[in-house]
C-alpha positions, 0 to 999 in steps of 0.5 A, a space after each residue: 126744435 122750437 125756439 122755446 125748446 132751444 132756449 131751454 136746452 141752451 139754458 140747461 146744458 150750459 147752466 146759464 144764469 141769464 136767458 138766451 137773447 135773440 135778434 133779427 135784422 128786419 125792415 119792419 117789426 112783426 104786427 103787434 110788436 112794440 117799438 122801443 120806447 125806453 128813451 135814448 140809449 148810449 149803445 147798441 149793446 144796451 139793447 142786448 140786456 133789455 131784451 132779456 125780459 121783453 120783445 121790442 123793435 129798435 129802429 136804426 135811429 135808436 142805435 145812432 148814439 153809438 156810431 160804432 154799434 150802428 156801424 157793425 149793425 150795418 146801418 146807413 149812418 148819414 152825414 151826422 152819423 159819419 161825423 160822429 163815427 169819425 170823432 169816435 174813431 179819432 179818439 180811439 186811434 189817438 188813445 192807441 185803442 185801435 191802430 189806424 188801419 183797423 176801423 176800415 176793417 171792422 165787420 158789419 152786418 150786410 143784411 138789409 134792414 130798418 132796425 133790429 127786433 130784440 127779445 128773449 129767445 123763448 118768446 121771440 115772435 119771428 125767426 131770429 138771425 142770431 142768439 146771444 149768450 152770457 157765459 162764464 169761463 166754464 160755460 165758454 169751455 162747453 160752448 167751444 167744445 160743443 162747437 167742435 173747435 176744441 178738437 185736435 184733428 181739425 183746425 180751430 175756427 172759432 175766433 175769440 176777440 175783444 173790441 168792439 164786442 158788437 163785431 162778433 155779431 156780423 162775424 157769426 152771421 157772415 161765417 155761419 158759426 158760433 163766435 166767442 167775444 171777451 167783450 170790450 170796455 164799452 160793452 161792460 160799461 153799457 150793459 153792467 155785465 159782470 167782469 167774469 162774463 163773456 159773450 157767445 154769439 150763435 147763428 140761429 140757423 145752426 142752434 139746433 145742431 149746437 144743442 145736439 152737440 152740447 148734449 154730447 159734450 155735457 155727457 162727456 164732461 160729466 163722465 170725465 168729471 167723475 174720473 177727475 174726482 176719483 183721481 183727486 180722491 186717490 191723491 188728495 195732496 
């Protein structure tokens, strides 16, 4: 399947309100791809929403206003970045938001890169590493069922977690499987995301497989919905 077909299928099968976003960790942008020129942003996740409507390459430096996002992206922070990260972590642990042992274990992307290419999956000019989806609860249900993690005959493997939301990206990339994040307060502040939305992260290499599974999942749920509607009609009380 082409990336455009995958984007269309994910949008249709899950009923997405926002287009799937792709990203790739690269040493340099593809020829002709614009670099981010929207000025400083407060977080790495800010780029996720901007990428719904345009393709651009954001350098490591463009991510540095959010030291946690730069950390999970796997960028070298430098001396100033390390100081900023330490200050943020100190506030997080001081507030009880993170326990002191947690920061050292926050996942980060291990792939070598100078920046991140962002854009709508349907118009992405390179091979993506990850696909990001904004999901409501019903869509997240289908997402989990399509991944196979709702089955009772196998161990559940899809982690669903919160802070920081950007940690879902390296987890999905490293494990090669879809990940669901409840989001964090920072992500919801910087993206203006509706409180009812969750973040789904799909390794691009497995996207076509997920689409095929979602086709079966969607058909199964339509069949069951018919049965549930009959049950409700038979017992309206």
